[in-house]
N, C-alpha and C positions, 0 to 999 in steps of 0.2 A: 185175700191179700190185696191191698190197694196198689194201684199202678205206681204211685210214688214210692211206696216201701219196696216193691219189687225192683224198681229201677235202681233204688239206692243199694240194695243187696248185690245187684249185678255189677254196679260200678265198683263196689268194695271188693267183689270177687276178682274182677279184672285187675284192679290195682295190686292185690295180693299176689295174683298169678304172675304179673310182670316183675314184681320184686323178686319172687322166687325163681323166675326164669333166669335172672342174672347170675345167680349163684348155684341154684339147684334145679337144673332143667327138668328132671323127671318129676320132681314134686310140683314144679310150676305147671307142667302140662296136666298133671292130675287135677290141680285146682281149676285150671282153665277149662278142662273138659267138664268138670262138675258144673261150672258156671254156665257153660253153653247148654248142657243137657237139661239144666233146670229152667230154661226159658219157656215161655208159654207156647210158642209156635212149634217147638220141637225141631223142625227141619230147616227153617229159614236161617239165613245169616242175620246176625244181629248187629245193630249199632248199639253198643253197651251204654246203658244209662239213659236211653231215649225211647219213646213210644214206637211200636212197630208200624209199618206201612198199612197193615190191615186195620189199624185203629182209625184210619182216615185222617190222621193228623199230618199236616204238611211240615216237613223238616227242612229248615234252611240248610243249603249246601255247605255254607261255611262253618256249620256246627257239627258236621258229620265227619267222623274219622273212619276210614275204611279199616275193617278188621280182617286180618289174614286168616287162613285156615289154621287149625290147631297144630298142624305139623310144621308151620313156619316158625323160624327162630326170632323173627322181629315183629313186634306188636307196637303199633303207634297208639299212644295214649296222650290225651291233653296234657300239656306240660304242667299246667298249674295244678294238676291232680296227682302228680307223682313226686314224692319226697326225694330230694337229692341224696345219693349215696356216693360220697367223694371217693375217687380212686387215687391211689398213690402212683404218681408217674414212675415209669420204669427207671428213669435216671435218678430218682430220689432214694432208691434202695442201695445202700452202700455196704459192701462187705469189707469191714476194716482190716487193713493189714496189721499183723501182729509184729511190733518191733522186735528185733532180735534180742534186745536187752530187757525184755519183759518176761514174766512168767505167765504161761497160758494154762488155764484150768482145763482139765480133760472134759470132753463132751459127755462121757458117761458119768453116772453118779460117783461122787468121790469115794463112797464106801467100797466101790469095786477096785479102787486104785490104792487105797491106803494099806500099807503093810502093818496091820494092827499087831501081828505077831512080833514085829520088830521091837515093840515097846514092852512086851511081856517077856521077851527072851525065848519064846517058843519058835521053833524052826518054821520057815515058810518055804515050801518046795516050789520051785519054778519049773514047770515042764519044758522040755525042749521045744523051741520054736513056738512058744506061746505068744501070740500076737496081742493078747488082751491084758497083758501084765505090764506094769511100769518097769519091772525088772525084765528086760528083754534079753532072753537067752538065744542068741543067734547061732549057737553051736549045735552040735548033734546030740547033746546029752543034757540031762537035767542037772541042776545043782541046788544046794540048800543055802539059804541065807539066814543067819541069826544076827541080830543087832540089838544092842542095849544102848539106850540114849536118854539123857536127861535134858529136855528142852523146856523145863518149867519156867514160866514167866516170860517166855519168848514167843508166844503165839502170834502168828502173822508175820514174823520176821523170816528172813530167807538166808539160806546158806548154800553155797555150791562149791564143789571141788571136782576136778577132772584129771584124768591121766590118759595119755595115748600110749597104746602098746605097739609092738613091732609091726602089727598089721594095720596100723593107723585107725584102730578102733578107739573109742573114747569112753572111759568109765566116768560116770557122773554121780555125785552124791549131793543131796540137797535136803534142807529142812524147809517145808512150806506149810504154813498154817498148821503146826503141830503134826505134820506128816513127814515121814522119812521116805525119800524118793531115791532109788538106786537104779540107775539105768545104764545100758550099754548101747551106744550109737556107733554106727559104722562110718568110717572115713569122714567124720565130722558132720554128716548129714543127719539132722534130727528126725527120728522116725515119728509118724503121726501120733502114735500112742504115748509118746514121751512128752512130759511137760517141762523138761529141762531145756533151758535156753542160756545163751551167754548173758550173764547177769552182772551189772555193775555192783560192786560190793561196798559202796560208800555207807550204806545203812546197816551193814552186818553187825550183829551184836558181838561184843567181846565178852569173854568169860570162860570158865572152865567147862568143857564138855568132854566127856569120854565116849568114844564110839568103839565098840568091839565087834568085829565082823568075823564070822566063821562061815565058810562056804566050801562045799565039796565040788571037785572037778578041777580041770587043768586051767586054772585062772590065776596067774601070778600078779600080785599087786605091788611088788617091790618098786619103790621109787615114786610113790604118790607125792604130788605137790599140792599142798592145801593153800588156798588164798584166804587171808584174814584181813579184813579192813582194807582190801585192795592191795595187800602185800603178799607176794608169794613166799611161802614158808615150807621148806622141806622137812618132813617129819621123819620119824624112825624108819629104818629099813624094815619093810614088812615081809614076813616070811611067806613062802609058798610051799607047795606040797613036796618039793624036792629037798627041803631042809632035813638034816639028819634027825631022826627020831620023831618026825612029825607025821601024823596020819591024816591030817587035814590041812587045808590052807587057812592061815590065821592072820589076822591083822589087828593090832592094837594101835589106835590113833588118838592123839590128843587134839581136840578141836577147840579153838578159842584161846589156847595158850600159845601164842605165836612164837615160833622158834624154840619151844620148850622141848628139846630133843631128848631129854633124860627120861628113862622109864620109871616113873614114880607110880607105884600103886597108891592111889590117894582116895580120900573119902569121896563118894559119889553115890550114884543110884544103880550101879551096875556090877556085874561080875567082871572082874578085871583079869586079863591074862597077860602075864609078863612076856613081852615079845623081844627081849634083848637082854644081854648080860647074864644069861643063865650060867651058873657055875658048873653045872653038869648037863650039857645040852642033850645027852643021850636019854634023859628022862622024858617022859611024856609031858606034854603041855599042861594036861589036867592037874599035874602035881603042883603047879605054880599058880593056880587060880585062887583068888582071895575075894571075899565078898565084904563090902563095907556098907555101913548105914548111910542114910541120906544126910547130907550136910549142904545147905544152901545159904551162902553168905554173899550178899550183894550190897555193894556200896551205892547209896542213892544220894543225890544232892539234898542238902538241908536248905532251909529258907534263906540262910546267909550265903548260899552259893557254894559252900564247901562240901567236899565228899568225906564223910566220916566212916572210917573202917570199923565195922561191927565185930571186932575181935578183941577179946579180953586179955590184958596182960597179967603177969604175976600168977599164972595158974600152974606153971611148971610143965605144962603139956606142949608138945611140938605144934606150933601154929603156922609153920611156913606155908603149908598148902592153903590154909584159910586166908592168909595174907595175900597170896597170889591170886586166889579166886576173886577176892574182893577188888583188888587193884585192877585186874583184867576187865572188870565190868565198868570201870570208870572211863569215860571217853577222853580222848586227847583234847587239850585246850587249844588255844590259838596264840600266835605270837603276840606278846604283850598282855595276854590274859590266860595264864596257865590254869589248868585244873588243879585246885587246891585239895590235896589229899591229906587228911588229918588222921593220925593214929593216937590212941590214948597214951599219955605218958606212962612209962612203966617198963617192965622187963618181959621180953618175949623169947621163949625157947624156940630155937630153929635148928635142932640137932639133925633132923631128917634121918634118924636111925632106921627108918623103915625102907630106905633106899637100898636095893640090892646091889652088891658089887661096887665097882669104882666108877663113878660118873662125875660129870662136871655140870654144875648148875648154880643157881642162886636162890637163897631163901626168899629174896625179892628179885624176881627175874623179869627184866624188861627187854622186850624185843621190838625194835622199830616204833617205839613210843615217842611222842612229841609233846612238848609244852605241859610238863607236869612239875608240881612242887610238893615235896613231902615234908611234913613238919608235925610236931606233937600238938596235942590239944592244950597242954599246960606249959609251965615254965621248965619242968623237968624233961630230960631227953627221952627219946625212944631208944631202948636198949635191946639189941639183938645179940643173943649169946648162945654158945654151944657148951656142952659138958664133956665132949670127947675130943681127943686130939685128932689132927689130920693124919693122913697116911704117913707112916715113917719111911725112912730110906728103903730103897727097893730090896735090899738084902734082908729086910725084916718083914716083908709083906706076907710071906707065906703063913705066918701064924698070927696075922693081924687083920684077918678078913672082915672084921666087924667095923673097921675104920672106913671113912669115906675119903674119896680122892678129889682133888681140885674143887674143894667146897668153898664157894664164894658166898658171902652173906648178902651183898647187893651186886647184881651183875646186869650190865646194860650192853646191848649190841644194836648198832644202827639206830641209835637214839638221837634226839635233838632237843635242846632247850629243857634240860632236866636240872632241877635244884633239889638238893637234900640238905635239910636244915635241922640242927640240934638232934643228931643221932650219935649213939655210942655203940660200938661193936666190940664184943669181948669173946676171946677164945681162951685156950687153956695153957698157953705158953707164958706162964707167970714168972718164970725165972729166966734170966738172960742165958741163951743157949748158944753154944758154939758147935753143935752137932751138924752133920751134913744133910739137913732137911732140904728137900727141893721145894719148888714153888707150888705147893699143893692148895694153898688156901689163901686167897686174897680177901680182905675185908670188903673192899669195894673195887670193882673193875669195870672199865668201859672200853669197848672196841668199836671202831668204825662209827664214831659218834661225833657230835658237834655241840658246842656250847653246854658244857657240863659244869655245874657249880655245886661245891660242897662247902657249907658254912657251919661253924660251931660243931665240929665233929671230933670224936675221940675213937682211936683204935688201940686196943689193949690186948696183948697176948696172942696176936694172930700169927699163924704159922707161915704165911706168905707175906705179901706187902700190905701195908695199911691202906694204900690206894695204888691202883695200877691202871695204866692206860696204854692203848695201842691204836694207832691210826685215828687219833681224835684231835679235832681242831677246836680250840677255845676251851681251856680248862682253868677254872678258878677255884683254888683251894684256900679258904680264908678262915682263920681262927681254928686251925686243926691241930690235934695232938696225937702223937704216936708213941706208945710205950711197949716194951717187951716184944718187939716185932722181930720175928726170926729172920726175915729177909730184909727188904728195904722199907723204910718208913713210907716214902712216896716214890713209886717207880714209873718210868716212862720209857717207851721203846718206839719202834719205827712209826713214822707218820704223825707223831705228836707235835703240835705247834701252837703258838700263842698261849703259853702257859703262865699263869700267875700264881705264885705261892706267897701268901701274906700272913704273917704271924703264925708260923708253924713251930710247935714245941716238940722236941724229941728227946727221949732219955731211955737208957737201958736197951740200946739197939745192938743187935747181933752184927749187922753190917752197916749200911749207910742210912743217913737221914733222908737224903734225896739221891736218886740214881737216875742219870740220863744215859741210857744204854741202848743205842740202835744196833741192829744186826744186819749183816749181809748188805752193806751199803745203804742202809736206811737213813732217814733224816729226822732229827729233832731240831726245831727252829723256834726262835723268839721266846726265850725263857726269862722270866723275872722272878727272883727270890729275894724277899725283903722282910724286914721287921721280925725275923725269926730267931728263936733261941734253941740251940742244940747242945744239950749237956753231954750227949753221947751220939756218935754217928757223924759221918762226914759227907761232903758233897763229892760224888763220883760221876765221872763222865767217860767211861771206857767204851768198850764195844767196837765192832767193826763197822763204823758208819760215821755220819756227819752230825756234829752238834754245834750249831751256829747261833750267833746273836744271843749270848747269855749275859745277863746283868745281875750280879750278886752283890747286894748292897744293904747297908744298915742292919746287919745281922750280928748276933752274938753266938759264937760257936767255939767248941773246945778242940775238935778234931780238924783234920786238914782238908784241903781242896785238891782233888785229883782229876784233872782234865786231860786224859791220856788218849789223844788221837793217834791214828796210824798213818804211815806214809801213803797208803793207798786211799785214805779218806781225810785229806787236809781240812781243817776247820777254820772258822774265822769269827772275829769280833767277840772277844771275851773281856768283860769289865768286872773287876773285883774292887769295890771301894766302900769306904766308911764302915768297915766291919771291925769287930772287937773280939779278942779272945777271952774266954772265961775259964777259970781254973788253970790247970797246967797240962801241957801236952808233952808226953814222954817219948814219942817216936823219934828215931834218928833220921827219919825222912824229912824233906823240906815241908814247910807249912803250906806253901802254894806251889803246885807243880802243874805246868801246862806244856803239852806236847803237840807238835805239828799244827800250829795255829797261826793264822795271819791276823795281826792287830790285837795286841794284848795290853790291857791297862790294869795295873795294880797300884792303887793310890789311896792315901788318907786312911789307911787301916792302922789299928792299934793292936799289933801282934807281939805279945811278949814271948820271945823265943827263948827256950830253955837250953842250958848247956847239953842236955841229953840229945838234942837235935843236932849236935855238932855245929850249933849256931847257924843252921841252914834255914833261911827265911824263904827265898824264892828260887825256883829252878825252872828255867824255860828251855825247852829242847826242840830244835828244828823249827823255830818260830821265825816270822817274817813280818813285813809291813811296819806299822807304827807300834813301837814297843815303849811303854811308859811305866816307870816304877818311881813314883814320886810321893812325897808327903807322908810316908809311913813312919810309925813309931815302933821300932823293933825292940826297944827296952835295953838291949845290949848290942854290942857291935856284931852284927849278923853277916851272913854270907848271902850274896846274890850272884847266881851263875847263869850265863846264857851259853848254851852248847849247840854247836852246829847251826849257828844263826845265819840267816840269809845276809849276804854282804851288802845288799841294797836296802836293808832295813833302816828305818829312822829310829834311833834308840835315845831315850831320855831317861836318865837315872839321876835324880837330884832331890834335895830338900828332905831326905830321909834322916832320922835321928835314932841313935847316932849313925853317921855315915857308914854304910855297909862295906864289906870287903867285896869288890866287884871283879868277876872273871867273865870275859867275853871270848867265846871261841867261835870263829866263823867257819862255815862249811868250805 
């Protein structure tokens, strides 16, 4: 071997040894030892890569690097012969903090965490104090979890719900990338093996999900609160093992149908256990299980930006569940740009005869929804109809258990900016009824809502009100018709204000065309009723509360106006003007009757008063302030009476024809 080749191999050996010494000292020493033992002199120290002293070659001092013993950790090598291996500075290695509002994946493989059995319905037993399971059982006993869940088409989306028990433990349920996560954390401190975190729910999907959980052991889940789209929604009361006749703890929870508190067994992908409203609770729960086939109906936006509901009308089958499923999957719009929800023109059966017992709900049920507009795809309306009557009076209920109670066709709670256009709602009260039916079935009802508009709407044969509102601000009812309504055509109670009724047609009414009826000191404020025609039914404003700032004008009506305030709830500012009677009115009562009200105006009305009324045109009782009765055409010499009038009132009665017989009685 030539000297040059030998020197080159030695240099290469040293370079390799140095590199290995930095990471793998043992292997580096082996290579270094081999390199040294392979030198020609055997025992001498070597200057690697250079001729030995014995060769008689003079070596310049500035080219010689001293080489330490093989046991040393530091070896000096010419800088230009060693490739750089960059090191990461210690301060460049950052362990990121996990925000509390994020989801952290488990460190172990996800297959060890996923409750695969939850999706097949098979039980998953969680041993006591198992620290390796997402279902963390911190008690002394095992329990079994069974869950059935359809999360099709929602891969990667997240859902979380939690509930604190008396010991400040927190149950959590979450969907994460097609995984069902069910965990128990103690006192709000998230355990290392739990991936559940406080999660903002702005991107949570809406839609119908049914989750049924069964688990053995002393774990009560009653009072779960679910959060949907950032809104807390209290669900059904969930049973625990102490309930009569129950051998296990059971919970049936509807996820995605916010505020849908009614126990509907509906089409889904799971075995459904009815957890409320059992007519014979002593029976075992298994007797009430029912399995349904898969039904996935999701409304997705079309190219034109509208959401088309993929539910067929005119089939005769009950489609209320399908409608709700589709609507719940449509996101809320924004102010000024509502989500346009399109239903095919036609007739939709919404009987809901599969509902057990007496429950309250809506065929279209909206909870905390905002900025939505419902309309048909064509010129013909969307018709929601039922074929069975509502619950009869209480004395008849024992043998009428197949009837449903408080059945609304469209119900909204805590909604804002909702418009319903070109809908027709039909029920079975096709003949005018004077029976004592209670308010079991409203065609449309809204509570605790704001800015509700209903246009081009017909209610026919409903057993409750054609439209009902409670604590709702901003109600616009335009081009609406009510026929054969067992209660009120349009009804309003406590907390309703800023109401516009424009072009309302009413006929064959059992009670009133419009009812303004607060209770227990409630307030109805700022009501305008105009351009309406009532062939039957009157305007009523009774109740134990305040009804203020009412403007009734440019209407044609046959029946009377009854604004009957009480001494405990004085009212103010009623104006009745430019109205006309149609047909004949046969009651002996006055045509306009206002009680306990400050500031009353009755002017420019054409009211043909019949002799059957004893010529009674206007009766004001316990009124005060500005009282004006002017410019009215009573057709005959009619009577105008003011009873118990405040002595400081300013009264103007003039320009009526013929001039009425006037009686004023001061308090």
